[in-house]
C-alpha positions as CSV (number, residue, x, y, z in Angstrom):
1,M,0.0,0.3,0.0
2,A,1.3,3.3,-1.4
3,G,0.5,6.4,0.5
4,M,0.1,9.7,-0.6
5,T,2.2,11.3,-3.7
6,K,3.0,15.1,-2.3
7,T,0.9,16.1,-5.2
8,Q,-2.4,13.9,-3.7
9,L,-1.1,16.3,-0.7
10,V,-0.2,19.6,-1.8
11,R,-4.3,18.9,-3.5
12,H,-5.6,17.5,-0.1
13,L,-4.5,20.5,1.9
14,A,-5.3,22.8,-1.2
15,E,-8.9,21.8,-0.4
16,K,-9.1,21.6,3.3
17,L,-7.9,25.2,3.3
18,E,-9.8,26.2,0.1
19,T,-6.6,27.2,-1.1
20,N,-4.7,26.8,-4.4
21,N,-2.6,23.8,-5.2
22,K,0.8,26.8,-5.4
23,T,0.0,28.5,-2.1
24,V,0.3,25.4,-0.1
25,A,3.8,23.8,-2.7
26,T,5.2,26.9,-1.7
27,F,4.2,26.3,1.9
28,L,5.7,22.7,1.8
29,E,8.6,23.8,0.6
30,H,9.8,26.3,3.2
31,L,9.0,24.2,5.9
32,T,11.0,21.4,4.8
33,D,13.5,24.0,4.0
34,T,13.4,25.3,7.6
35,A,13.7,21.8,9.4
36,I,16.4,20.8,6.9
37,K,18.0,24.0,8.0
38,E,17.1,23.9,12.0
39,T,18.0,20.7,12.3
40,K,21.5,20.8,10.9
41,K,22.2,24.3,12.9
42,N,20.4,23.5,16.4
43,G,20.6,19.5,16.4
44,V,16.3,19.1,16.5
45,F,13.5,20.6,14.5
46,I,9.6,20.0,15.8
47,V,6.8,19.8,14.2
48,P,4.0,20.9,17.0
49,G,1.7,17.5,17.1
50,L,3.7,15.5,14.8
51,G,7.4,14.7,15.6
52,R,10.6,16.1,16.0
53,L,14.0,15.9,13.5
54,V,16.6,14.7,15.3
55,K,20.6,15.0,14.6
56,A,22.5,12.4,16.5
57,H,26.3,11.0,16.0
58,R,26.2,7.3,15.9
59,K,29.8,6.1,17.5
60,A,32.2,4.1,15.5
61,R,31.6,0.5,16.6
62,M,32.5,-3.1,14.9
63,G,29.9,-4.7,12.7
64,R,30.3,-7.7,10.5
65,N,30.2,-8.1,6.5
66,P,26.7,-10.3,6.7
67,Q,28.4,-12.3,3.3
68,T,31.6,-13.8,5.0
69,G,31.8,-13.3,8.4
70,E,33.9,-10.8,8.8
71,P,34.2,-8.5,11.3
72,I,34.6,-5.3,10.1
73,Q,35.7,-1.5,11.7
74,I,32.4,0.4,10.8
75,K,33.2,4.9,10.9
76,A,31.4,7.1,13.3
77,K,29.0,9.0,11.3
78,T,26.4,11.8,11.9
79,V,22.8,10.4,11.3
80,V,19.3,12.3,11.7
81,K,16.1,10.4,13.3
82,F,12.6,11.5,13.5
83,R,11.1,10.8,16.4
84,V,7.1,10.6,17.2
85,A,5.4,13.1,19.3
86,K,3.0,11.0,21.8
87,A,-0.1,12.4,20.4
88,A,0.3,11.3,17.4
89,K,1.6,8.0,18.5
90,D,-1.6,7.2,20.6
91,A,-4.0,8.5,17.5
92,I,-2.3,6.1,15.0
93,A,-1.8,3.1,17.6
94,P,-3.6,3.2,20.7
95,K,-2.7,1.5,24.1
96,K,-5.4,-1.9,24.2
């Protein structure tokens, strides 16, 4: 099952907000640019009610080549994670 495409999302939001597709597309582009810049600069960007983008440092570690089983050194690197807000998590997958 595929999710919404960008075009479908733009159309849906434009309809809900009673505005044109171009305005919504521009807003989404600015939101994306802001999220990337803020996460890069401050290490975190929060989308209220949805979650947060977090820049994290992953330490160097030993891994294993899955084909040969040979141990290999994996370098340290910076990764980006998305942490879902509790309200969104509870709405999507409520506890039983």
